[in-house]
N, C-alpha and C positions, 0 to 999 in steps of 0.2 A: 694502393687501395685497399688491399688485403688488410694491412695493418690499422686502417681507417676501420673497417668493419668490426676488426677485432676489438679496437677501443670503444666502438659504440655498443657491441654486445656487453662489453665489461660495464660500461655507464648504465645500460639498460637493467642489467643485474642489480646494481648497486641502488638506481631508483626504485626496482622492485622490492629490496631490502628495507629500504626505508618507508616505502607505502606500507608493506607488511606490519612493521612494528606500529604503525598509526593506527591500525584496525582494532576494534573492540576485541576482547578475548571472551569467546565464547566457544562450546564445543564445537559446532558446525563450522563457523569461523576458522577455527584453528587447523580443522581438516583441510579446508579449502586453501588456506594459506600454505600450508605444509607442501601440498600438491602444486600450488604456484610458483614456490620457491624452488623446490625440485626441479620444475622444468624449466621455469626464467634464468637460472644460474646455470643450468647445462647447456644453454644455446651458444654461451660465449666459449665454454670447456670444449665442447664439440667442434666448433668452429675451429679453435685453435690447432685441434687434433688433425681436422681435414687438411688445414695449411702445411702439415707436417705428415703428410700421406705418402706412400713410398710409391705410388704409381697412381695413374689417372683414375683407374678404376676403384681404387682405395679412396682418393679424393671425392669421387663423386658418391660412395656409397655414404662416406660422413657427412657429406652436405645433405645428404636425403635425411641422415639422422637430425642435422640441423633444423630442417624446414619441419619435421614431425614435431620437434621440441617447442618450436616457434607456434605451431598450430595449436597444441595441447596448451601453452601457457594462454594463448589467446580464449581459449574455452575456460580455463579457471578465472582468467579477470572477466568474462561476460558472466559466468555464474555467480562472482561476487557482487557484481552490479545489477545483475537480475533478481538476485536473493534480497536485494536491500543491505546486505552485510558491508558493502562499500558504496558509497554514496557521494563520494568525494569526486571532485573534478581531477584529482590527480590518476584515478582508477582509467578516467577516459582518456587521459593524457597518455597513459599507458598503452591502452588498447589501440591508440590511433599511431 
């Protein structure tokens, strides 16, 4: 199971990278996209690190970080959609 979630997090990050490159380049959009990329790619990296934790407490702490990164990724996707900078169906698919 852990490898499945790790692979899914990596695929999600790659999908976000592809989605981000399809957005129009604007000053505002670039700021939002940078934030989105930062947090979306961090989910998998932090999950991988959590799986290599040295104790249950270490794992729990790092999984908490993963949850925060996922919530923040959702926030940036919502802002892109609500602002009209992202109107594609891909953004909604990522959000789901």
